[in-house]
PDB file of N, CA, C, O and CB in Angstrom:
ATOM      1  N   UNK A   1       1.980  15.447 -24.402  1.00  0.00           N
ATOM      2  CA  UNK A   1       2.117  15.760 -22.973  1.00  0.00           C
ATOM      3  C   UNK A   1       2.930  14.156 -22.867  1.00  0.00           C
ATOM      4  O   UNK A   1       2.416  13.162 -23.380  1.00  0.00           O
ATOM      5  CB  UNK A   1       0.402  16.136 -21.943  1.00  0.00           C
ATOM      6  N   UNK A   2       4.434  14.097 -22.025  1.00  0.00           N
ATOM      7  CA  UNK A   2       4.501  12.694 -22.155  1.00  0.00           C
ATOM      8  C   UNK A   2       3.841  11.817 -21.363  1.00  0.00           C
ATOM      9  O   UNK A   2       3.093  12.472 -20.638  1.00  0.00           O
ATOM     10  CB  UNK A   2       5.609  12.353 -22.083  1.00  0.00           C
ATOM     11  N   UNK A   3       3.749  10.681 -21.146  1.00  0.00           N
ATOM     12  CA  UNK A   3       3.288   9.639 -20.687  1.00  0.00           C
ATOM     13  C   UNK A   3       3.420   9.545 -19.162  1.00  0.00           C
ATOM     14  O   UNK A   3       4.595   9.668 -18.815  1.00  0.00           O
ATOM     15  CB  UNK A   3       3.856   8.653 -21.356  1.00  0.00           C
ATOM     16  N   UNK A   4       2.464   9.343 -18.036  1.00  0.00           N
ATOM     17  CA  UNK A   4       2.681   9.403 -16.924  1.00  0.00           C
ATOM     18  C   UNK A   4       3.270   8.013 -16.231  1.00  0.00           C
ATOM     19  O   UNK A   4       2.704   6.973 -16.570  1.00  0.00           O
ATOM     20  CB  UNK A   4       1.560   9.895 -16.470  1.00  0.00           C
ATOM     21  N   UNK A   5       4.246   7.933 -15.389  1.00  0.00           N
ATOM     22  CA  UNK A   5       4.906   6.628 -14.995  1.00  0.00           C
ATOM     23  C   UNK A   5       4.170   6.599 -13.226  1.00  0.00           C
ATOM     24  O   UNK A   5       3.989   7.284 -12.219  1.00  0.00           O
ATOM     25  CB  UNK A   5       7.017   6.754 -15.157  1.00  0.00           C
ATOM     26  N   UNK A   6       3.941   5.121 -13.891  1.00  0.00           N
ATOM     27  CA  UNK A   6       2.930   4.248 -12.879  1.00  0.00           C
ATOM     28  C   UNK A   6       4.160   3.867 -11.116  1.00  0.00           C
ATOM     29  O   UNK A   6       5.362   3.658 -10.946  1.00  0.00           O
ATOM     30  CB  UNK A   6       2.363   2.193 -14.108  1.00  0.00           C
ATOM     31  N   UNK A   7       3.575   3.914 -10.678  1.00  0.00           N
ATOM     32  CA  UNK A   7       4.587   3.526  -9.208  1.00  0.00           C
ATOM     33  C   UNK A   7       4.714   2.422  -9.075  1.00  0.00           C
ATOM     34  O   UNK A   7       3.765   1.715  -8.738  1.00  0.00           O
ATOM     35  CB  UNK A   7       4.178   3.872  -7.821  1.00  0.00           C
ATOM     36  N   UNK A   8       5.823   1.985  -9.282  1.00  0.00           N
ATOM     37  CA  UNK A   8       6.164  -0.061  -9.479  1.00  0.00           C
ATOM     38  C   UNK A   8       5.814  -0.641  -8.428  1.00  0.00           C
ATOM     39  O   UNK A   8       5.317  -1.762  -8.533  1.00  0.00           O
ATOM     40  CB  UNK A   8       7.866  -0.741  -9.627  1.00  0.00           C
ATOM     41  N   UNK A   9       6.014   0.099  -6.836  1.00  0.00           N
ATOM     42  CA  UNK A   9       5.601  -0.908  -5.774  1.00  0.00           C
ATOM     43  C   UNK A   9       4.167  -0.785  -5.614  1.00  0.00           C
ATOM     44  O   UNK A   9       3.619  -1.390  -4.693  1.00  0.00           O
ATOM     45  CB  UNK A   9       6.311  -0.698  -4.386  1.00  0.00           C
ATOM     46  N   UNK A  10       3.505  -0.068  -6.411  1.00  0.00           N
ATOM     47  CA  UNK A  10       2.035   0.410  -6.018  1.00  0.00           C
ATOM     48  C   UNK A  10       1.341  -1.038  -7.086  1.00  0.00           C
ATOM     49  O   UNK A  10       0.553  -1.934  -6.786  1.00  0.00           O
ATOM     50  CB  UNK A  10       1.540   2.537  -6.651  1.00  0.00           C
ATOM     51  N   UNK A  11       2.039  -0.734  -8.338  1.00  0.00           N
ATOM     52  CA  UNK A  11       1.571  -1.893  -9.400  1.00  0.00           C
ATOM     53  C   UNK A  11       1.287  -2.911  -8.960  1.00  0.00           C
ATOM     54  O   UNK A  11       0.176  -3.397  -9.175  1.00  0.00           O
ATOM     55  CB  UNK A  11       2.385  -2.297 -10.327  1.00  0.00           C
ATOM     56  N   UNK A  12       2.403  -3.647  -8.068  1.00  0.00           N
ATOM     57  CA  UNK A  12       2.450  -5.313  -7.645  1.00  0.00           C
ATOM     58  C   UNK A  12       1.505  -5.438  -6.863  1.00  0.00           C
ATOM     59  O   UNK A  12       0.925  -6.523  -6.836  1.00  0.00           O
ATOM     60  CB  UNK A  12       3.716  -5.937  -6.907  1.00  0.00           C
ATOM     61  N   UNK A  13       1.049  -4.284  -5.938  1.00  0.00           N
ATOM     62  CA  UNK A  13       0.518  -4.815  -4.469  1.00  0.00           C
ATOM     63  C   UNK A  13      -0.953  -4.160  -4.802  1.00  0.00           C
ATOM     64  O   UNK A  13      -1.656  -4.573  -3.879  1.00  0.00           O
ATOM     65  CB  UNK A  13       1.470  -4.108  -2.797  1.00  0.00           C
ATOM     66  N   UNK A  14      -1.617  -3.497  -5.498  1.00  0.00           N
ATOM     67  CA  UNK A  14      -2.861  -3.003  -5.512  1.00  0.00           C
ATOM     68  C   UNK A  14      -3.526  -3.326  -7.353  1.00  0.00           C
ATOM     69  O   UNK A  14      -2.908  -3.174  -8.406  1.00  0.00           O
ATOM     70  CB  UNK A  14      -2.677  -1.218  -4.950  1.00  0.00           C
ATOM     71  N   UNK A  15      -4.670  -3.703  -7.181  1.00  0.00           N
ATOM     72  CA  UNK A  15      -5.234  -3.693  -8.168  1.00  0.00           C
ATOM     73  C   UNK A  15      -7.152  -3.268  -8.210  1.00  0.00           C
ATOM     74  O   UNK A  15      -7.858  -3.537  -7.238  1.00  0.00           O
ATOM     75  CB  UNK A  15      -4.761  -5.008  -8.578  1.00  0.00           C
ATOM     76  N   UNK A  16      -7.671  -2.660  -9.368  1.00  0.00           N
ATOM     77  CA  UNK A  16      -8.444  -1.949  -9.519  1.00  0.00           C
ATOM     78  C   UNK A  16      -9.748  -3.174  -9.663  1.00  0.00           C
ATOM     79  O   UNK A  16      -9.773  -4.240 -10.277  1.00  0.00           O
ATOM     80  CB  UNK A  16      -8.010  -0.932 -10.619  1.00  0.00           C
ATOM     81  N   UNK A  17     -10.720  -2.518  -8.849  1.00  0.00           N
ATOM     82  CA  UNK A  17     -11.903  -3.655  -8.884  1.00  0.00           C
ATOM     83  C   UNK A  17     -13.107  -2.788  -9.909  1.00  0.00           C
ATOM     84  O   UNK A  17     -13.014  -1.591 -10.181  1.00  0.00           O
ATOM     85  CB  UNK A  17     -12.620  -4.086  -6.954  1.00  0.00           C
ATOM     86  N   UNK A  18     -14.128  -3.628 -10.342  1.00  0.00           N
ATOM     87  CA  UNK A  18     -14.878  -3.132 -11.256  1.00  0.00           C
ATOM     88  C   UNK A  18     -15.837  -2.063 -10.797  1.00  0.00           C
ATOM     89  O   UNK A  18     -16.664  -1.618 -11.594  1.00  0.00           O
ATOM     90  CB  UNK A  18     -15.488  -4.141 -11.833  1.00  0.00           C
ATOM     91  N   UNK A  19     -15.776  -1.656  -9.644  1.00  0.00           N
ATOM     92  CA  UNK A  19     -16.155  -0.357  -9.346  1.00  0.00           C
ATOM     93  C   UNK A  19     -15.605   0.506  -8.767  1.00  0.00           C
ATOM     94  O   UNK A  19     -16.146   1.133  -7.856  1.00  0.00           O
ATOM     95  CB  UNK A  19     -16.957  -0.310  -8.882  1.00  0.00           C
ATOM     96  N   UNK A  20     -14.320   0.732  -9.210  1.00  0.00           N
ATOM     97  CA  UNK A  20     -13.369   1.891  -9.316  1.00  0.00           C
ATOM     98  C   UNK A  20     -12.326   1.785  -7.922  1.00  0.00           C
ATOM     99  O   UNK A  20     -11.383   2.565  -7.798  1.00  0.00           O
ATOM    100  CB  UNK A  20     -14.328   3.443  -9.366  1.00  0.00           C
ATOM    101  N   UNK A  21     -12.597   0.834  -7.015  1.00  0.00           N
ATOM    102  CA  UNK A  21     -11.922   0.972  -6.111  1.00  0.00           C
ATOM    103  C   UNK A  21     -10.593   0.207  -6.078  1.00  0.00           C
ATOM    104  O   UNK A  21     -10.388  -0.758  -6.813  1.00  0.00           O
ATOM    105  CB  UNK A  21     -12.662   0.778  -5.207  1.00  0.00           C
ATOM    106  N   UNK A  22      -9.657   0.696  -5.157  1.00  0.00           N
ATOM    107  CA  UNK A  22      -8.650  -0.366  -5.487  1.00  0.00           C
ATOM    108  C   UNK A  22      -8.167  -1.514  -3.990  1.00  0.00           C
ATOM    109  O   UNK A  22      -8.461  -0.997  -2.912  1.00  0.00           O
ATOM    110  CB  UNK A  22      -7.191   0.622  -6.108  1.00  0.00           C
ATOM    111  N   UNK A  23      -7.696  -2.508  -3.914  1.00  0.00           N
ATOM    112  CA  UNK A  23      -8.030  -3.630  -3.346  1.00  0.00           C
ATOM    113  C   UNK A  23      -6.436  -4.199  -2.971  1.00  0.00           C
ATOM    114  O   UNK A  23      -5.602  -3.948  -3.841  1.00  0.00           O
ATOM    115  CB  UNK A  23      -9.024  -4.560  -4.380  1.00  0.00           C
ATOM    116  N   UNK A  24      -6.188  -4.576  -2.354  1.00  0.00           N
ATOM    117  CA  UNK A  24      -4.807  -5.408  -1.903  1.00  0.00           C
ATOM    118  C   UNK A  24      -5.189  -6.141  -0.821  1.00  0.00           C
ATOM    119  O   UNK A  24      -6.255  -6.137  -0.206  1.00  0.00           O
ATOM    120  CB  UNK A  24      -3.484  -4.512  -1.457  1.00  0.00           C
ATOM    121  N   UNK A  25      -3.615  -7.136  -0.568  1.00  0.00           N
ATOM    122  CA  UNK A  25      -3.596  -8.132   0.174  1.00  0.00           C
ATOM    123  C   UNK A  25      -3.213  -7.804   1.610  1.00  0.00           C
ATOM    124  O   UNK A  25      -2.070  -7.421   1.858  1.00  0.00           O
ATOM    125  CB  UNK A  25      -2.817  -9.025  -0.406  1.00  0.00           C
ATOM    126  N   UNK A  26      -4.093  -7.933   2.528  1.00  0.00           N
ATOM    127  CA  UNK A  26      -3.402  -7.297   3.810  1.00  0.00           C
ATOM    128  C   UNK A  26      -1.913  -8.177   4.220  1.00  0.00           C
ATOM    129  O   UNK A  26      -1.584  -9.332   3.949  1.00  0.00           O
ATOM    130  CB  UNK A  26      -4.624  -7.407   5.225  1.00  0.00           C
ATOM    131  N   UNK A  27      -1.317  -7.273   4.856  1.00  0.00           N
ATOM    132  CA  UNK A  27       0.019  -7.657   5.706  1.00  0.00           C
ATOM    133  C   UNK A  27      -0.224  -8.603   6.785  1.00  0.00           C
ATOM    134  O   UNK A  27      -1.316  -8.989   7.202  1.00  0.00           O
ATOM    135  CB  UNK A  27       0.682  -6.404   6.397  1.00  0.00           C
ATOM    136  N   UNK A  28       1.230  -9.004   7.279  1.00  0.00           N
ATOM    137  CA  UNK A  28       1.126  -9.749   8.230  1.00  0.00           C
ATOM    138  C   UNK A  28       0.924 -11.524   8.180  1.00  0.00           C
ATOM    139  O   UNK A  28       1.030 -12.293   9.135  1.00  0.00           O
ATOM    140  CB  UNK A  28       0.170  -9.099   8.776  1.00  0.00           C
ATOM    141  N   UNK A  29       0.681 -11.781   7.091  1.00  0.00           N
ATOM    142  CA  UNK A  29       0.062 -13.659   7.104  1.00  0.00           C
ATOM    143  C   UNK A  29       1.027 -14.050   6.538  1.00  0.00           C
ATOM    144  O   UNK A  29       0.818 -15.223   6.228  1.00  0.00           O
ATOM    145  CB  UNK A  29      -1.433 -14.318   6.222  1.00  0.00           C
ATOM    146  N   UNK A  30       2.169 -13.669   6.157  1.00  0.00           N
ATOM    147  CA  UNK A  30       3.264 -14.799   5.367  1.00  0.00           C
ATOM    148  C   UNK A  30       3.904 -15.794   6.400  1.00  0.00           C
ATOM    149  O   UNK A  30       4.097 -16.944   6.006  1.00  0.00           O
ATOM    150  CB  UNK A  30       4.679 -13.948   4.573  1.00  0.00           C
ATOM    151  N   UNK A  31       4.374 -15.341   8.145  1.00  0.00           N
ATOM    152  CA  UNK A  31       5.129 -16.573   8.894  1.00  0.00           C
ATOM    153  C   UNK A  31       5.084 -15.797   9.792  1.00  0.00           C
ATOM    154  O   UNK A  31       4.753 -14.639   9.540  1.00  0.00           O
ATOM    155  CB  UNK A  31       6.566 -17.277   8.525  1.00  0.00           C
ATOM    156  N   UNK A  32       5.430 -16.224  11.245  1.00  0.00           N
ATOM    157  CA  UNK A  32       5.489 -15.816  12.432  1.00  0.00           C
ATOM    158  C   UNK A  32       3.716 -15.758  12.937  1.00  0.00           C
ATOM    159  O   UNK A  32       3.234 -14.807  13.552  1.00  0.00           O
ATOM    160  CB  UNK A  32       6.403 -14.373  12.410  1.00  0.00           C
ATOM    161  N   UNK A  33       3.035 -16.849  12.562  1.00  0.00           N
ATOM    162  CA  UNK A  33       1.601 -16.291  12.955  1.00  0.00           C
ATOM    163  C   UNK A  33       1.557 -17.210  14.075  1.00  0.00           C
ATOM    164  O   UNK A  33       0.356 -17.262  14.336  1.00  0.00           O
ATOM    165  CB  UNK A  33       0.234 -16.403  11.791  1.00  0.00           C
ATOM    166  N   UNK A  34       2.136 -17.926  14.846  1.00  0.00           N
ATOM    167  CA  UNK A  34       1.799 -18.805  15.980  1.00  0.00           C
ATOM    168  C   UNK A  34       1.208 -18.084  16.892  1.00  0.00           C
ATOM    169  O   UNK A  34       0.170 -18.467  17.431  1.00  0.00           O
ATOM    170  CB  UNK A  34       2.870 -19.484  16.576  1.00  0.00           C
ATOM    171  N   UNK A  35       1.965 -16.613  17.264  1.00  0.00           N
ATOM    172  CA  UNK A  35       1.351 -15.775  18.507  1.00  0.00           C
ATOM    173  C   UNK A  35       0.018 -15.356  18.053  1.00  0.00           C
ATOM    174  O   UNK A  35      -0.947 -15.486  18.807  1.00  0.00           O
ATOM    175  CB  UNK A  35       2.248 -14.397  18.956  1.00  0.00           C
ATOM    176  N   UNK A  36      -0.100 -14.878  16.910  1.00  0.00           N
ATOM    177  CA  UNK A  36      -1.112 -14.105  16.492  1.00  0.00           C
ATOM    178  C   UNK A  36      -2.608 -14.704  16.809  1.00  0.00           C
ATOM    179  O   UNK A  36      -2.691 -15.867  16.414  1.00  0.00           O
ATOM    180  CB  UNK A  36      -0.874 -13.893  15.056  1.00  0.00           C
ATOM    181  N   UNK A  37      -3.529 -14.328  17.277  1.00  0.00           N
ATOM    182  CA  UNK A  37      -4.974 -14.867  17.755  1.00  0.00           C
ATOM    183  C   UNK A  37      -6.026 -15.788  16.177  1.00  0.00           C
ATOM    184  O   UNK A  37      -5.930 -15.236  15.081  1.00  0.00           O
ATOM    185  CB  UNK A  37      -5.979 -13.052  18.434  1.00  0.00           C
ATOM    186  N   UNK A  38      -6.464 -16.439  16.230  1.00  0.00           N
ATOM    187  CA  UNK A  38      -7.281 -16.763  15.079  1.00  0.00           C
ATOM    188  C   UNK A  38      -8.167 -15.624  14.530  1.00  0.00           C
ATOM    189  O   UNK A  38      -8.468 -15.351  13.368  1.00  0.00           O
ATOM    190  CB  UNK A  38      -8.134 -17.895  15.430  1.00  0.00           C
ATOM    191  N   UNK A  39      -8.457 -15.109  15.560  1.00  0.00           N
ATOM    192  CA  UNK A  39      -9.612 -14.045  15.266  1.00  0.00           C
ATOM    193  C   UNK A  39      -8.451 -12.836  14.363  1.00  0.00           C
ATOM    194  O   UNK A  39      -8.845 -12.213  13.377  1.00  0.00           O
ATOM    195  CB  UNK A  39     -10.542 -13.287  17.121  1.00  0.00           C
ATOM    196  N   UNK A  40      -7.591 -12.748  14.704  1.00  0.00           N
ATOM    197  CA  UNK A  40      -6.556 -11.727  13.801  1.00  0.00           C
ATOM    198  C   UNK A  40      -6.162 -12.416  12.428  1.00  0.00           C
ATOM    199  O   UNK A  40      -6.138 -11.827  11.347  1.00  0.00           O
ATOM    200  CB  UNK A  40      -5.004 -11.395  14.680  1.00  0.00           C
ATOM    201  N   UNK A  41      -5.920 -13.468  12.591  1.00  0.00           N
ATOM    202  CA  UNK A  41      -5.542 -14.088  11.467  1.00  0.00           C
ATOM    203  C   UNK A  41      -6.614 -14.035  10.286  1.00  0.00           C
ATOM    204  O   UNK A  41      -6.383 -13.574   9.169  1.00  0.00           O
ATOM    205  CB  UNK A  41      -5.209 -15.431  11.844  1.00  0.00           C
ATOM    206  N   UNK A  42      -7.880 -14.608  10.732  1.00  0.00           N
ATOM    207  CA  UNK A  42      -9.174 -14.492  10.080  1.00  0.00           C
ATOM    208  C   UNK A  42      -9.193 -13.102   9.236  1.00  0.00           C
ATOM    209  O   UNK A  42      -9.285 -13.011   8.012  1.00  0.00           O
ATOM    210  CB  UNK A  42     -10.370 -14.548  11.213  1.00  0.00           C
ATOM    211  N   UNK A  43      -9.090 -12.098  10.123  1.00  0.00           N
ATOM    212  CA  UNK A  43      -9.478 -10.875   9.389  1.00  0.00           C
ATOM    213  C   UNK A  43      -8.432 -10.235   8.476  1.00  0.00           C
ATOM    214  O   UNK A  43      -8.588  -9.178   7.865  1.00  0.00           O
ATOM    215  CB  UNK A  43      -9.887  -9.873  10.354  1.00  0.00           C
ATOM    216  N   UNK A  44      -7.162 -11.146   8.462  1.00  0.00           N
ATOM    217  CA  UNK A  44      -6.415 -10.862   7.556  1.00  0.00           C
ATOM    218  C   UNK A  44      -6.252 -11.569   6.401  1.00  0.00           C
ATOM    219  O   UNK A  44      -5.419 -11.404   5.510  1.00  0.00           O
ATOM    220  CB  UNK A  44      -5.515 -10.736   8.000  1.00  0.00           C
ATOM    221  N   UNK A  45      -7.340 -12.568   6.528  1.00  0.00           N
ATOM    222  CA  UNK A  45      -7.527 -13.250   5.208  1.00  0.00           C
ATOM    223  C   UNK A  45      -8.461 -12.174   4.204  1.00  0.00           C
ATOM    224  O   UNK A  45      -8.609 -12.111   2.983  1.00  0.00           O
ATOM    225  CB  UNK A  45      -8.356 -14.828   5.490  1.00  0.00           C
ATOM    226  N   UNK A  46      -8.851 -11.598   5.026  1.00  0.00           N
ATOM    227  CA  UNK A  46     -10.187 -10.887   3.794  1.00  0.00           C
ATOM    228  C   UNK A  46      -9.436  -9.614   3.230  1.00  0.00           C
ATOM    229  O   UNK A  46      -8.760  -8.929   3.998  1.00  0.00           O
ATOM    230  CB  UNK A  46     -12.033 -10.192   4.702  1.00  0.00           C
ATOM    231  N   UNK A  47      -9.547  -9.308   1.941  1.00  0.00           N
ATOM    232  CA  UNK A  47      -9.128  -8.192   1.419  1.00  0.00           C
ATOM    233  C   UNK A  47      -9.359  -6.648   1.632  1.00  0.00           C
ATOM    234  O   UNK A  47     -10.487  -6.162   1.557  1.00  0.00           O
ATOM    235  CB  UNK A  47      -9.373  -8.411   0.481  1.00  0.00           C
ATOM    236  N   UNK A  48      -8.455  -6.049   1.848  1.00  0.00           N
ATOM    237  CA  UNK A  48      -8.271  -4.678   1.982  1.00  0.00           C
ATOM    238  C   UNK A  48      -8.739  -3.871   0.931  1.00  0.00           C
ATOM    239  O   UNK A  48      -8.681  -4.203  -0.253  1.00  0.00           O
ATOM    240  CB  UNK A  48      -7.010  -4.413   2.165  1.00  0.00           C
ATOM    241  N   UNK A  49      -9.182  -2.862   1.331  1.00  0.00           N
ATOM    242  CA  UNK A  49      -9.825  -1.488  -0.261  1.00  0.00           C
ATOM    243  C   UNK A  49      -8.963  -0.492   0.378  1.00  0.00           C
ATOM    244  O   UNK A  49      -8.807  -0.461   1.598  1.00  0.00           O
ATOM    245  CB  UNK A  49     -12.091  -0.684  -0.446  1.00  0.00           C
ATOM    246  N   UNK A  50      -8.462   0.234  -0.347  1.00  0.00           N
ATOM    247  CA  UNK A  50      -8.015   1.699   0.003  1.00  0.00           C
ATOM    248  C   UNK A  50      -9.230   2.714   0.674  1.00  0.00           C
ATOM    249  O   UNK A  50     -10.365   2.856   0.218  1.00  0.00           O
ATOM    250  CB  UNK A  50      -7.471   2.405  -1.462  1.00  0.00           C
ATOM    251  N   UNK A  51      -8.774   3.239   1.640  1.00  0.00           N
ATOM    252  CA  UNK A  51     -10.021   4.339   2.093  1.00  0.00           C
ATOM    253  C   UNK A  51     -10.129   5.263   1.157  1.00  0.00           C
ATOM    254  O   UNK A  51      -9.381   5.214   0.180  1.00  0.00           O
ATOM    255  CB  UNK A  51      -9.827   5.174   3.458  1.00  0.00           C
ATOM    256  N   UNK A  52     -11.180   6.373   1.307  1.00  0.00           N
ATOM    257  CA  UNK A  52     -11.397   7.217   0.511  1.00  0.00           C
ATOM    258  C   UNK A  52     -10.239   8.454   0.737  1.00  0.00           C
ATOM    259  O   UNK A  52      -9.662   8.892  -0.259  1.00  0.00           O
ATOM    260  CB  UNK A  52     -12.832   7.536   0.663  1.00  0.00           C
ATOM    261  N   UNK A  53      -9.952   8.949   1.979  1.00  0.00           N
ATOM    262  CA  UNK A  53      -8.697   9.560   2.147  1.00  0.00           C
ATOM    263  C   UNK A  53      -7.700   9.222   1.295  1.00  0.00           C
ATOM    264  O   UNK A  53      -7.224  10.269   0.858  1.00  0.00           O
ATOM    265  CB  UNK A  53      -8.253   9.370   3.305  1.00  0.00           C
ATOM    266  N   UNK A  54      -7.274   8.490   0.946  1.00  0.00           N
ATOM    267  CA  UNK A  54      -6.156   8.335   0.440  1.00  0.00           C
ATOM    268  C   UNK A  54      -6.293   7.758  -1.508  1.00  0.00           C
ATOM    269  O   UNK A  54      -5.279   7.428  -2.123  1.00  0.00           O
ATOM    270  CB  UNK A  54      -5.454   7.250   1.594  1.00  0.00           C
ATOM    271  N   UNK A  55      -7.413   7.754  -2.029  1.00  0.00           N
ATOM    272  CA  UNK A  55      -7.861   7.358  -3.100  1.00  0.00           C
ATOM    273  C   UNK A  55      -7.348   8.393  -4.233  1.00  0.00           C
ATOM    274  O   UNK A  55      -7.495   8.000  -5.391  1.00  0.00           O
ATOM    275  CB  UNK A  55      -9.300   7.190  -2.945  1.00  0.00           C
ATOM    276  N   UNK A  56      -6.796   9.599  -4.052  1.00  0.00           N
ATOM    277  CA  UNK A  56      -6.489  10.698  -4.815  1.00  0.00           C
ATOM    278  C   UNK A  56      -5.133  10.684  -4.810  1.00  0.00           C
ATOM    279  O   UNK A  56      -4.557  11.133  -5.801  1.00  0.00           O
ATOM    280  CB  UNK A  56      -7.045  11.934  -4.381  1.00  0.00           C
ATOM    281  N   UNK A  57      -4.340  10.149  -3.658  1.00  0.00           N
ATOM    282  CA  UNK A  57      -2.835   9.949  -3.643  1.00  0.00           C
ATOM    283  C   UNK A  57      -2.682   8.639  -4.717  1.00  0.00           C
ATOM    284  O   UNK A  57      -2.072   8.644  -5.786  1.00  0.00           O
ATOM    285  CB  UNK A  57      -2.199   9.600  -1.924  1.00  0.00           C
ATOM    286  N   UNK A  58      -3.244   7.798  -4.250  1.00  0.00           N
ATOM    287  CA  UNK A  58      -3.542   6.283  -5.169  1.00  0.00           C
ATOM    288  C   UNK A  58      -3.600   6.689  -6.374  1.00  0.00           C
ATOM    289  O   UNK A  58      -2.606   6.367  -7.024  1.00  0.00           O
ATOM    290  CB  UNK A  58      -4.959   5.382  -4.917  1.00  0.00           C
ATOM    291  N   UNK A  59      -4.434   7.315  -6.974  1.00  0.00           N
ATOM    292  CA  UNK A  59      -4.991   7.656  -8.435  1.00  0.00           C
ATOM    293  C   UNK A  59      -3.815   8.650  -8.831  1.00  0.00           C
ATOM    294  O   UNK A  59      -3.875   8.913 -10.032  1.00  0.00           O
ATOM    295  CB  UNK A  59      -6.709   8.442  -8.495  1.00  0.00           C
ATOM    296  N   UNK A  60      -3.067   9.097  -8.364  1.00  0.00           N
ATOM    297  CA  UNK A  60      -1.840   9.533  -8.601  1.00  0.00           C
ATOM    298  C   UNK A  60      -0.508   8.803  -9.177  1.00  0.00           C
ATOM    299  O   UNK A  60       0.212   9.094 -10.131  1.00  0.00           O
ATOM    300  CB  UNK A  60      -1.615   9.948  -7.564  1.00  0.00           C
ATOM    301  N   UNK A  61      -0.449   7.599  -8.105  1.00  0.00           N
ATOM    302  CA  UNK A  61       0.576   6.657  -8.035  1.00  0.00           C
ATOM    303  C   UNK A  61       0.464   5.575  -8.929  1.00  0.00           C
ATOM    304  O   UNK A  61       1.370   4.792  -9.212  1.00  0.00           O
ATOM    305  CB  UNK A  61       0.683   6.177  -6.804  1.00  0.00           C
ATOM    306  N   UNK A  62      -1.298   5.563  -9.591  1.00  0.00           N
ATOM    307  CA  UNK A  62      -1.497   4.635 -10.566  1.00  0.00           C
ATOM    308  C   UNK A  62      -2.329   5.049 -11.570  1.00  0.00           C
ATOM    309  O   UNK A  62      -3.449   4.540 -11.628  1.00  0.00           O
ATOM    310  CB  UNK A  62      -1.937   3.528 -10.079  1.00  0.00           C
ATOM    311  N   UNK A  63      -1.976   5.935 -12.432  1.00  0.00           N
ATOM    312  CA  UNK A  63      -2.818   6.637 -13.591  1.00  0.00           C
ATOM    313  C   UNK A  63      -3.336   5.868 -14.245  1.00  0.00           C
ATOM    314  O   UNK A  63      -4.555   6.038 -14.234  1.00  0.00           O
ATOM    315  CB  UNK A  63      -2.229   7.422 -14.485  1.00  0.00           C
ATOM    316  N   UNK A  64      -2.962   4.921 -14.950  1.00  0.00           N
ATOM    317  CA  UNK A  64      -3.650   3.597 -15.429  1.00  0.00           C
ATOM    318  C   UNK A  64      -4.227   2.800 -14.917  1.00  0.00           C
ATOM    319  O   UNK A  64      -4.971   1.989 -15.469  1.00  0.00           O
ATOM    320  CB  UNK A  64      -3.111   2.909 -15.852  1.00  0.00           C
ATOM    321  N   UNK A  65      -4.000   2.882 -13.822  1.00  0.00           N
ATOM    322  CA  UNK A  65      -5.157   1.094 -13.278  1.00  0.00           C
ATOM    323  C   UNK A  65      -6.614   1.446 -13.587  1.00  0.00           C
ATOM    324  O   UNK A  65      -7.505   0.623 -13.379  1.00  0.00           O
ATOM    325  CB  UNK A  65      -5.237   0.559 -11.047  1.00  0.00           C
TER     326      UNK A  65
END
């Protein structure tokens, strides 16, 4: 059976943690931050984790991650 291809966009955006979860950087913090509240910007600083409902789909996109 041939090798499975990883989704190129997902490769760049997600990384596997030691516990098996997928982490990503939250969007919306690169520019135009003046009108965003400090509370919102603080929450955008945190690392995001893929929810359990999307894990099957993400595992298909990243078979070797």
